[in-house]
C-alpha positions in Angstrom: -9.6 -30.4 -2.0 -7.0 -29.1 0.4 -7.1 -25.5 1.4 -4.1 -23.2 1.7 -3.3 -22.0 5.3 -4.6 -18.6 6.3 -2.0 -15.9 6.7 -3.5 -14.1 9.7 -0.6 -11.8 10.4 -0.4 -10.3 6.9 -4.2 -10.0 6.5 -4.4 -8.0 9.8 -1.3 -5.9 9.0 -2.8 -4.6 5.8 -6.3 -3.9 7.1 -5.0 -2.1 10.3 -2.6 0.0 8.3 -5.1 1.0 5.6 -8.0 1.7 8.0 -6.1 2.7 11.2 -8.6 5.5 12.1 -11.5 3.1 12.0 -9.4 0.6 13.9 -8.9 3.1 16.7 -12.5 4.0 16.8 -13.6 0.4 17.1 -11.0 -1.1 19.5 -10.0 2.0 21.5 -13.1 4.2 21.6 -11.7 6.2 24.6 -8.5 7.0 22.7 -10.2 8.0 19.4 -11.5 11.4 20.4 -8.2 12.4 22.0 -6.3 12.0 18.7 -5.7 15.0 16.4 -6.6 13.2 13.1 -5.6 16.2 11.0 -2.0 15.3 11.8 -0.3 12.3 10.2 -0.1 8.9 11.9 3.4 7.5 12.0 4.2 3.8 11.8 7.0 2.7 14.0 7.2 -1.0 13.0 10.9 -0.9 12.2 11.6 0.7 15.6 9.5 -2.0 17.3 11.4 -4.7 15.5 14.7 -3.3 16.7 13.5 -3.1 20.3 12.0 -6.6 20.6 13.2 -8.6 17.7 16.1 -10.2 19.7 13.8 -11.2 22.6 11.4 -13.6 21.0 12.1 -16.6 18.8 11.3 -15.9 15.2 12.0 -12.2 15.7 9.4 -9.6 14.6 5.8 -10.7 14.5 4.0 -9.1 11.6 0.8 -8.4 13.4 2.5 -6.5 16.2 2.1 -2.8 15.2 3.3 0.3 16.8 2.0 3.8 15.8 2.7 7.3 16.9 -0.3 9.7 16.9 -0.5 13.3 18.0 -3.0 14.3 20.6 -5.3 17.3 20.6 -4.4 20.2 22.9 -1.3 21.3 21.1 2.4 20.5 21.4 4.2 17.4 20.4 2.6 15.1 22.9 2.7 11.6 21.6 0.6 8.5 22.1 2.2 5.2 21.3 -0.3 2.4 20.6 0.9 -1.1 20.6 -1.4 -3.6 18.8 -1.2 -7.3 19.4 -3.5 -9.5 17.3 -3.6 -13.0 18.7 -5.3 -15.6 16.4 -3.6 -18.7 17.7 -2.9 -18.1 21.4 0.8 -18.0 21.2 2.4 -18.7 24.6 3.5 -16.1 27.2 1.5 -13.3 25.8 1.5 -11.5 29.2 5.3 -11.6 29.3 5.7 -10.5 25.7 3.3 -7.5 26.3 5.3 -6.5 29.4 8.6 -6.7 27.5 7.1 -4.6 24.7 5.9 -2.1 27.3 9.1 -1.5 29.2 11.3 -1.5 26.1 9.0 1.0 24.3 8.7 3.2 27.4 12.5 3.1 28.0 13.2 4.0 24.4 10.6 6.7 23.8 10.0 7.9 27.3 6.3 8.5 26.5 2.9 7.1 27.6 2.2 3.7 26.1 -1.3 2.5 25.4 -1.3 -1.3 24.6 -4.0 -3.4 23.2 -4.2 -7.2 22.7 -6.9 -8.6 20.4 -7.8 -12.3 21.0 -9.5 -13.6 17.9 -9.7 -17.3 18.9 -12.4 -19.2 20.8 -10.3 -19.6 23.9 -8.1 -17.3 26.0 -4.6 -18.1 27.2 -3.6 -17.9 30.9 -3.0 -14.4 32.2 -4.3 -12.9 28.9 -4.9 -9.4 30.2 -2.1 -8.8 32.7 1.5 -9.6 33.7 2.2 -10.2 37.3 5.5 -10.6 39.1 6.3 -11.2 42.8 9.5 -12.3 44.3 11.2 -11.6 47.7 9.0 -8.7 48.5 9.1 -7.1 45.0 5.8 -6.9 43.1 4.8 -5.7 39.7 1.5 -5.8 37.8 1.1 -4.6 34.3 -2.5 -4.5 32.8 -3.4 -3.6 29.2 -6.5 -3.3 27.0 -7.9 -6.4 25.6 -10.6 -7.3 23.0 -11.9 -10.9 23.2 -13.9 -11.9 20.2 -15.5 -14.9 21.9 -17.3 -12.5 24.3 -18.8 -10.5 21.5 -22.1 -11.6 19.9 -22.8 -11.8 16.2 -25.7 -9.3 16.8 -23.4 -6.7 18.3 -21.0 -6.9 15.3 -23.9 -6.7 12.8 -25.3 -3.6 14.5 -22.0 -1.6 14.1 -21.2 0.4 11.0 -17.4 0.3 11.6 -15.7 -1.9 9.0 -13.8 -3.7 11.7 -17.0 -5.1 13.0 -17.4 -7.1 9.8 -13.7 -8.0 10.0 -14.2 -9.5 13.4 -17.4 -11.2 12.1 -15.3 -12.7 9.4 -12.9 -14.1 12.0 -15.8 -15.4 14.0 -17.1 -17.2 10.9 -13.6 -18.5 10.2 -13.5 -20.1 13.6 -17.0 -21.7 13.0 -16.1 -23.3 9.7 -12.7 -24.9 10.1 -13.9 -28.1 8.3 -17.1 -26.9 6.7 -16.4 -25.5 3.3 -20.0 -25.1 2.1 -20.9 -23.2 5.3 -17.8 -21.0 4.9 -18.9 -20.3 1.3 -22.3 -19.1 2.6 -20.7 -16.9 5.3 -18.3 -15.4 2.8 -21.1 -14.5 0.5 -23.0 -13.0 3.4 -20.0 -10.9 4.4 -19.6 -9.5 0.9 -23.3 -8.6 0.8 -23.1 -6.9 4.2 -19.9 -5.0 3.3 -21.3 -3.7 0.0 -24.7 -2.8 1.6 -22.8 -0.6 4.2 -22.0 1.9 1.4 -18.4 2.4 2.5 -16.2 4.5 0.4 -13.8 3.0 -2.1 -10.9 2.7 0.3 -12.9 1.0 3.0 -14.8 -1.4 0.7 -11.7 -2.4 -1.2 -9.7 -3.1 2.0 -12.5 -5.0 3.7 -13.4 -7.1 0.6 -9.8 -8.1 0.2 -9.5 -9.0 3.9 -12.7 -11.2 3.8 -11.7 -12.9 0.5 -8.2 -13.8 1.7 -9.1 -14.7 5.2 -12.0 -17.1 4.5 -10.0 -19.4 2.2 -12.0 -21.9 0.2 -10.9 -24.9 -2.0 -10.1 -23.8 -5.5 -13.4 -25.0 -7.1 -15.5 -23.2 -4.5 -13.3 -20.1 -4.7 -13.8 -19.9 -8.5 -17.6 -20.4 -8.0 -17.6 -17.6 -5.4 -15.8 -15.2 -7.6 -18.1 -15.9 -10.5 -21.2 -15.4 -8.3 -19.8 -12.1 -6.9 -19.1 -10.8 -10.4 -22.6 -11.8 -11.6 -24.2 -10.2 -8.6 -22.3 -7.0 -8.0 -21.0 -6.1 -11.4 -24.5 -5.4 -12.5 -25.4 -2.1 -10.8 -29.1 -1.4 -10.3 -30.6 1.2 -12.6 -30.8 3.9 -10.0 -29.2 7.3 -9.8 -27.0 6.3 -7.0 -25.7 3.2 -8.8 -25.2 5.2 -12.0 -23.0 7.7 -10.2 -21.1 5.0 -8.4 -20.8 2.4 -11.2 -17.1 3.1 -11.5 -16.5 2.7 -7.8 -18.2 -0.6 -7.6 -16.5 -2.0 -10.6 -13.1 -0.8 -9.4 -13.6 -1.9 -5.8 -14.7 -5.5 -6.8 -12.2 -5.9 -9.6 -9.4 -4.7 -7.2 -10.6 -7.0 -4.4 -10.8 -10.0 -6.7 -8.0 -9.4 -9.2 -5.7 -7.0 -7.3 -6.2 -4.1 -9.7 -8.9 -1.7 -10.9 -10.3 -1.7 -14.5 -8.3 1.4 -15.2 -5.1 -0.2 -13.9 -5.9 -3.3 -15.9 -6.2 -1.3 -19.1 -3.0 0.6 -18.2 -1.2 -2.6 -17.7 -2.4 -3.9 -21.1 -1.0 -0.7 -22.7 2.3 -1.1 -20.9 2.5 -4.8 -21.9 1.7 -3.8 -25.5 4.5 -1.2 -25.5 6.9 -3.6 -23.9 6.0 -6.3 -26.4 6.7 -3.9 -29.3 10.0 -2.9 -27.7 11.0 -6.5 -27.2 10.1 -7.2 -30.8 12.1 -4.3 -32.1 15.1 -5.3 -29.9 14.8 -8.9 -31.2 14.7 -7.7 -34.7 17.8 -5.6 -34.2 19.7 -8.6 -32.8 18.6 -10.8 -35.7 19.5 -8.1 -38.2 23.1 -8.3 -37.1 23.1 -12.0 -38.0 20.7 -12.3 -40.9 19.3 -10.0 -43.5 17.8 -6.8 -42.0 14.6 -7.1 -44.1 13.8 -10.7 -42.8 14.5 -9.7 -39.2 12.2 -6.6 -39.5 9.4 -8.7 -41.0 9.7 -11.2 -38.1 9.6 -8.5 -35.6 6.6 -6.9 -37.3 4.7 -10.2 -37.3 5.4 -10.8 -33.6 4.3 -7.2 -32.7 1.2 -7.7 -34.8 0.4 -11.0 -33.0 1.0 -9.5 -29.6 -1.1 -6.4 -30.5 -3.9 -8.7 -31.7 -3.8 -10.6 -28.4 -3.9 -7.3 -26.5 -6.8 -6.2 -28.7 -8.6 -9.5 -28.0 -8.2 -9.0 -24.2 -9.6 -5.5 -24.4 -12.5 -6.8 -26.5 -13.2 -9.4 -23.8 -13.3 -6.7 -21.2 -15.8 -4.7 -23.2 -17.9 -7.8 -23.9 -18.0 -8.6 -20.1 -19.0 -5.0 -19.3 -21.7 -5.0 -22.0 -23.0 -8.4 -20.7 -22.6 -8.1 -17.0 -23.3 -4.4 -16.3 -25.9 -1.8 -17.2 -23.3 0.7 -18.3 -24.0 2.6 -21.5 -21.7 2.6 -24.5 -20.6 6.1 -23.6 -19.8 5.1 -20.0 -17.8 2.0 -21.1 -15.9 4.1 -23.6 -15.0 6.7 -20.9 -13.9 4.0 -18.4 -11.7 2.1 -20.9 -10.5 5.3 -22.7 -11.6 4.1 -26.1 -13.9 5.6 -28.7 -17.6 4.9 -28.6 -17.4 3.5 -32.1 -15.0 0.8 -30.9 -17.5 -0.2 -28.2 -20.4 -0.2 -30.8 -18.3 -2.3 -33.2 -17.6 -4.9 -30.4 -21.3 -4.8 -29.4 -22.4 -5.5 -33.0 -19.9 -8.4 -33.2 -21.1 -9.7 -29.9 -24.8 -9.6 -30.9 -23.9 -11.1 -34.2 -22.4 -14.1 -32.5 
């Protein structure tokens, strides 16, 4: 079965933006301690697009990021960090980095720290510098680089920074371009490693999303993977730690797989229920103008009842899944889903009865 192409730029853009502090610590360890992290980090992507969008075919490259950070020591001293993520060795990287440098410097008049990340198995010519010489005029521009091919799997596994696992995911991606079963095994391994790192909700959610959407599998294997992850990680161990963090694990995995937490899922069901009732009422009003008001109201009531029944069935399925696939108590489930314990008990009785 054919796989969808991997959208490297978007995957990186999201992960870098959400976990920029971890990104800086991993890729720019000398810069990290200089930054005053108590002050906000400012994204300058729009400004970067205006500066260089006219220079390169296709305009703004999504994975090119520009941030403004404040340094320790007081004052408004700025540090502009340019990020270049190269996953396919686009041509003239040295020239592009130099153009970015002089346009950013000319526009902002501040120190520019540039970084190019090379995530492929090979490196382009002049990957780490731009050099120019003509008629006695010379210029050399060097910038920071990170070359994944030079980093071992053992080094990445030894790090607790979430970007180590992100780079390991890219390394596994490069190794499994035509091997779906091996990619499945690597993807499962990465999920296990990420969860075992005990990252907070923000980090685990961003990282799991990155891994899942980067290591694309054929539909049948992807469905199998999701089912295995739900069966493995939506059943917290009966320990005090897991009891305290049951909500975090459920939300993190649900959001990584489905794009929303359990709480958001229930809220969406409530909104859809309200919207369904509103639509039914509006439809009834329109029909009442053409037909008998009583008949229109009955139709609207029936539609609302059917839609409400469907919403109730969806909620019951959520409860059944949590009863079956987790070790959460009736009280915990009721609190998470914002329903009464009696409703959970009733569903449990019906489930056991079937």
